[in-house]
C-alpha positions as CSV (number, residue, x, y, z in Angstrom):
1,M,0.1,-0.1,-0.4
2,I,2.7,2.2,0.9
3,S,4.6,2.0,-2.7
4,V,0.9,2.6,-4.2
5,L,0.9,6.0,-2.2
6,L,4.3,7.0,-2.9
7,A,3.8,6.4,-6.9
8,G,0.7,7.9,-7.0
9,T,2.3,11.1,-5.0
10,V,5.4,11.3,-7.1
11,F,2.9,10.8,-10.2
12,V,0.6,13.9,-8.6
13,Y,3.6,15.7,-8.1
14,L,4.9,16.0,-11.5
15,G,2.1,15.4,-13.4
16,G,2.1,12.6,-15.3
17,G,0.1,11.3,-18.5
18,V,-1.5,7.5,-19.2
19,E,-0.6,7.9,-22.7
20,P,2.3,6.2,-24.4
21,I,4.2,8.5,-25.8
22,M,7.5,8.1,-27.3
23,H,9.4,4.6,-27.0
24,G,6.5,3.8,-25.0
25,A,4.2,4.2,-27.7
26,E,6.5,1.4,-29.4
27,Y,5.8,-0.8,-26.6
28,A,2.5,-0.3,-26.5
29,A,2.1,-1.0,-30.5
30,L,4.3,-4.4,-29.9
31,S,2.0,-5.8,-26.5
32,Q,-0.8,-6.1,-29.9
33,A,1.8,-8.3,-31.7
34,P,5.1,-9.0,-30.1
35,F,6.4,-11.4,-33.1
36,G,3.9,-9.6,-35.5
37,M,6.6,-8.6,-38.4
38,E,4.0,-5.9,-40.3
39,L,5.5,-2.8,-39.0
40,G,8.8,-2.9,-38.0
41,A,9.6,-1.4,-34.8
42,A,12.5,-0.3,-33.4
43,M,12.5,-1.4,-29.8
44,R,11.6,-5.0,-30.6
45,N,14.5,-6.4,-29.5
46,R,13.1,-5.4,-25.8
47,I,10.8,-8.1,-26.1
48,L,10.0,-9.0,-22.4
49,A,7.4,-6.2,-21.0
50,P,5.4,-6.2,-24.4
51,L,5.0,-10.2,-24.8
52,V,4.0,-9.8,-20.3
53,G,1.4,-7.2,-21.8
54,W,0.2,-9.1,-24.6
55,L,-0.4,-12.5,-22.2
56,L,-2.4,-10.5,-19.5
57,H,-4.1,-8.8,-22.4
58,L,-2.7,-5.5,-21.1
59,R,-2.2,-4.4,-25.0
60,G,-2.2,-1.1,-26.7
61,A,-3.6,1.8,-24.8
62,H,-3.6,-0.5,-21.6
63,F,0.2,-1.4,-22.1
64,V,1.1,0.9,-19.8
65,W,0.1,-0.5,-16.3
66,V,2.8,-3.4,-17.1
67,P,5.4,-1.4,-16.0
68,W,3.7,0.9,-13.1
69,S,2.8,-2.9,-12.0
70,F,6.2,-3.5,-12.1
71,L,7.2,-0.1,-10.5
72,V,5.1,-0.6,-7.6
73,G,6.5,-3.7,-6.7
74,F,9.5,-1.9,-7.2
75,L,9.2,0.3,-4.4
76,A,7.7,-2.6,-2.3
77,L,10.9,-4.2,-2.7
78,V,13.0,-1.6,-2.2
79,N,11.5,-1.9,1.4
80,V,12.0,-5.3,1.9
81,W,16.2,-5.3,0.5
82,A,16.3,-2.1,2.9
83,R,14.8,-4.3,5.9
84,R,16.7,-7.9,5.2
85,L,20.6,-5.3,4.8
86,G,19.9,-4.8,8.4
87,A,18.0,-1.2,8.1
88,G,14.7,-0.4,10.6
89,S,11.0,-0.1,9.6
90,T,11.4,3.7,9.4
91,L,14.9,4.0,7.7
92,A,13.4,1.3,4.9
93,V,10.6,3.6,4.4
94,V,12.4,6.6,4.3
95,T,14.7,4.6,1.5
96,T,11.6,3.4,-0.6
97,V,10.7,7.6,0.0
98,C,13.8,8.6,-1.0
99,V,14.1,6.2,-4.1
100,A,10.4,6.9,-5.2
101,F,12.3,10.8,-5.7
102,S,14.7,9.9,-7.4
103,G,14.9,9.3,-11.5
104,S,14.4,5.4,-11.2
105,T,11.0,5.9,-10.4
106,M,10.0,9.5,-11.8
107,L,11.1,8.7,-15.4
108,S,9.0,5.6,-15.8
109,L,6.4,7.9,-14.4
110,I,5.9,10.6,-17.1
111,A,7.0,8.6,-19.7
112,P,4.1,6.3,-19.8
113,G,4.8,3.2,-22.0
114,Y,8.3,3.3,-21.0
115,V,9.5,0.0,-19.4
116,D,12.5,0.6,-17.4
117,A,10.4,-0.3,-14.7
118,V,10.6,-4.0,-15.3
119,S,14.1,-4.3,-15.5
120,F,14.2,-2.4,-11.8
121,F,12.1,-5.0,-10.1
122,L,13.7,-8.1,-11.6
123,L,17.6,-6.2,-11.1
124,G,16.3,-5.6,-7.4
125,V,15.2,-9.2,-7.1
126,A,18.9,-10.1,-8.7
127,F,20.2,-8.7,-6.0
128,M,18.6,-9.0,-2.8
129,Q,18.2,-12.5,-3.6
130,V,21.9,-13.4,-5.2
131,Q,22.5,-16.3,-3.0
132,R,20.0,-18.6,-4.5
133,K,21.5,-19.0,-7.4
134,L,18.8,-19.8,-9.9
135,L,16.0,-17.1,-9.6
136,S,18.7,-14.6,-8.9
137,T,20.3,-15.2,-12.4
138,A,17.3,-15.9,-13.7
139,C,16.2,-12.9,-13.0
140,L,19.1,-11.2,-14.4
141,A,18.6,-12.8,-17.8
142,L,15.0,-11.4,-17.6
143,A,15.9,-8.0,-17.2
144,I,18.5,-8.1,-19.8
145,M,15.8,-9.8,-22.3
146,N,13.5,-6.3,-21.0
147,H,16.6,-3.8,-21.5
148,E,19.8,-4.7,-22.9
149,V,21.6,-2.0,-20.0
150,S,20.8,-4.9,-17.4
151,A,23.7,-6.4,-18.6
152,F,26.4,-3.4,-17.4
153,M,24.4,-4.6,-14.3
154,A,26.3,-8.3,-14.4
155,P,30.0,-8.0,-13.4
156,A,28.2,-5.6,-10.1
157,W,26.2,-8.4,-9.6
158,L,28.9,-11.1,-9.3
159,I,30.6,-9.3,-7.1
160,Y,27.8,-8.3,-4.3
161,G,27.5,-11.8,-4.1
162,A,30.8,-13.9,-4.5
163,P,32.4,-15.5,-1.1
164,S,35.6,-13.8,0.0
165,E,37.0,-17.4,-1.1
166,R,36.3,-19.4,-4.6
167,Q,35.2,-16.6,-6.2
168,F,36.2,-18.1,-9.5
169,P,34.1,-21.1,-9.9
170,W,30.8,-18.4,-8.3
171,F,31.6,-16.4,-11.3
172,R,31.6,-19.3,-13.8
173,E,28.8,-20.8,-12.5
174,R,26.6,-18.0,-12.6
175,L,27.7,-17.0,-16.4
176,V,27.6,-20.3,-17.4
177,L,23.8,-20.5,-16.2
178,L,23.1,-16.9,-17.3
179,G,24.5,-18.4,-20.9
180,A,22.7,-20.8,-20.8
181,L,19.3,-18.6,-20.0
182,L,20.3,-16.0,-22.2
183,L,20.6,-18.6,-25.3
184,P,16.3,-18.7,-26.7
185,Y,16.8,-14.8,-26.3
186,A,19.7,-14.7,-28.2
187,T,18.4,-17.0,-30.9
188,Y,15.2,-14.2,-30.3
189,R,17.9,-11.8,-31.5
190,W,19.0,-13.2,-34.8
191,W,15.9,-14.3,-36.1
192,V,14.7,-10.1,-35.1
193,T,17.6,-9.4,-37.6
194,L,16.3,-11.6,-40.4
195,H,12.9,-10.2,-40.3
196,D,13.2,-6.1,-39.2
197,A,15.4,-4.2,-40.4
198,K,14.2,-1.8,-38.6
199,A,15.2,-3.3,-34.9
200,L,18.3,-1.3,-33.2
201,S,21.0,-3.9,-33.0
202,L,24.9,-3.7,-31.7
203,N,25.3,-2.7,-35.0
204,Y,24.0,0.5,-34.6
205,Y,25.2,1.2,-30.8
206,F,28.6,0.5,-31.8
207,A,28.1,2.4,-35.6
208,P,30.8,4.8,-35.7
209,Q,28.4,7.4,-36.0
210,N,26.6,7.1,-33.0
211,L,29.7,6.2,-31.2
212,K,31.0,9.8,-32.4
213,D,27.4,11.2,-31.0
214,C,27.5,10.1,-27.4
215,L,31.3,10.7,-26.9
216,G,30.7,13.9,-28.3
217,V,28.4,14.7,-25.3
218,G,31.1,15.7,-23.3
219,L,32.3,15.4,-19.7
220,V,29.7,18.6,-18.8
221,G,26.4,16.5,-20.4
222,W,27.3,13.6,-18.4
223,I,27.9,14.7,-15.0
224,T,24.3,16.9,-15.3
225,G,22.7,13.7,-16.4
226,I,24.4,11.6,-14.0
227,F,23.4,14.4,-11.2
228,A,19.5,14.2,-12.1
229,V,18.9,10.6,-10.9
230,F,19.5,10.9,-7.3
231,R,20.6,14.4,-7.0
232,L,21.8,15.9,-3.6
233,H,20.9,12.3,-2.8
234,W,24.1,11.2,-4.7
235,L,26.1,12.4,-1.2
236,V,24.9,9.2,0.5
237,V,26.7,7.4,-2.1
238,L,29.8,9.3,-1.6
239,F,29.6,9.2,2.3
240,V,29.8,5.7,1.6
241,L,32.6,5.3,-1.1
242,I,34.8,7.8,0.7
243,S,34.0,6.7,4.1
244,D,35.7,3.3,4.3
245,R,39.4,3.1,2.8
246,K,39.1,-0.8,2.8
247,A,35.9,-0.7,0.1
248,F,37.5,-2.6,-2.0
249,N,37.6,-5.7,0.5
250,T,34.3,-5.6,1.2
251,R,31.5,-7.3,-0.7
252,R,28.6,-4.6,0.0
253,L,30.8,-1.3,-0.7
254,G,33.4,-2.6,-3.2
255,W,30.9,-3.2,-6.2
256,N,29.6,0.5,-5.8
257,L,32.5,1.7,-7.9
258,V,32.1,-1.7,-10.5
259,L,28.7,-0.2,-10.9
260,L,29.6,2.8,-11.3
261,A,32.2,2.2,-14.1
262,S,29.7,0.1,-15.6
263,L,27.0,2.4,-16.3
264,C,29.5,4.9,-17.3
265,A,30.8,2.3,-19.9
266,T,27.0,2.6,-21.4
267,L,27.3,6.3,-22.1
268,V,29.8,5.3,-24.9
269,V,26.9,4.0,-26.8
270,A,23.6,5.7,-25.5
271,Y,23.5,8.8,-24.8
272,D,20.3,9.4,-22.3
273,S,22.4,9.7,-19.5
274,T,20.0,10.2,-16.6
275,R,17.7,7.3,-18.0
276,L,20.9,5.2,-18.0
277,F,22.1,6.2,-14.6
278,S,18.5,5.1,-12.9
279,F,20.1,1.6,-13.5
280,A,22.3,2.3,-10.2
281,F,19.5,2.5,-7.6
282,P,21.2,0.0,-5.7
283,L,23.9,2.1,-4.8
284,L,21.0,4.4,-2.8
285,V,18.9,1.4,-0.9
286,I,22.1,-0.5,0.2
287,G,24.1,3.4,0.8
288,S,21.5,4.8,3.2
289,V,21.4,1.1,5.0
290,E,25.3,1.9,5.3
291,L,24.5,4.9,6.4
292,G,22.6,4.0,9.5
293,R,24.9,1.6,10.8
294,R,27.8,3.8,10.5
295,W,25.8,6.8,11.8
296,G,22.8,5.2,13.9
297,A,19.7,4.9,12.5
298,N,18.1,7.7,13.8
299,R,20.9,10.4,12.8
300,A,20.5,8.5,9.0
301,I,16.6,9.0,8.8
302,T,17.7,12.6,10.0
303,I,20.2,13.0,7.1
304,M,18.5,11.4,4.3
305,L,14.8,13.3,5.4
306,I,17.0,16.9,5.3
307,I,18.4,15.7,1.6
308,W,15.1,14.5,0.5
309,G,14.0,18.2,1.5
310,L,16.4,19.9,-0.2
311,N,15.9,18.1,-3.4
312,F,12.5,19.8,-4.0
313,L,14.8,22.7,-4.4
314,I,16.4,21.3,-7.4
315,P,13.4,21.4,-10.1
316,P,13.8,17.2,-11.4
317,Y,14.7,17.2,-14.9
318,T,16.4,14.6,-17.5
319,T,19.4,14.9,-19.5
320,T,19.4,13.7,-23.5
321,G,22.6,14.6,-24.8
322,E,23.4,17.9,-23.7
323,R,20.4,19.1,-23.7
324,S,18.0,18.9,-20.2
325,Y,14.8,18.8,-19.7
326,P,11.9,19.7,-16.8
327,L,10.0,16.6,-15.6
328,H,7.2,18.7,-14.4
329,G,4.3,18.1,-16.9
330,I,6.8,17.3,-19.5
331,V,4.5,14.6,-20.8
332,D,1.8,17.9,-22.0
333,R,4.8,19.4,-24.3
334,I,5.5,16.1,-26.6
335,P,5.2,16.4,-29.5
336,Q,1.5,14.8,-31.1
337,A,3.7,13.5,-33.8
338,T,5.6,10.7,-31.4
339,R,1.7,9.9,-29.8
340,P,0.5,6.2,-30.9
């Protein structure tokens, strides 16, 4: 219930809409015929969410309820995950509130039909259940089927769960299992390349012109887009990174820089920096719990809420390339031509 109220509050705060727009419109169209090749679809390789919509009869204009349902589940999962990491009930709720008002949630609410929240939920399960090999690996595989950026989370996922000893067998077993689980998806992508020339493929992302455009964004554009995800809550992540000189020797802390480096790598092939770094939500969840462990729950709650309040002084925005767009009422400024 808390996650529903939070999602609704953020939706009203941003002035969100319910009509699929831009890529969301393509996902909505795919949900009506996931494997129909009558019309080309750039997003065809991200098949999981449209397939779920088709199976549940949440198709076309009703498809928005698929990612939004996963979004509610994602917020509930953040609360449970924080508790399992050792946070008290109040700190876990505060952490969930902060994630709800971050780019990881807000972008899904102002871009109806976008499927990122499906991957967030699956990745959250993969991290939270990392010791359960089949469940965790299956969730990561499904997240990749939903959005390719999820593959960049694999190094951090491996390090996060690895034991201090016998790490190589741990990595090998999970990578082999992940590869086996992704074989059907790899076959599907090969089939798509034969039947839909419009579908975005690795050739598109690694094309010289796309690489040139992405690198041309520059450091200022990247930093602006990354900052938009958590805004001042990046201070919590920074605290975790600088407060322990032995961060690389601890499972819960060392993977922070690995995850950041992995997501930085995505900026070389795609220029939607805020959306890409919204996949960094584990940093805020675990950083909040670690803040409570270091400074005590009451002090951590106070700090998190103060930062949350100060974030309202920075209007939420998203950055694509070198341009930033305010999120408030953005659905009303989307050109009509991008709607279904």
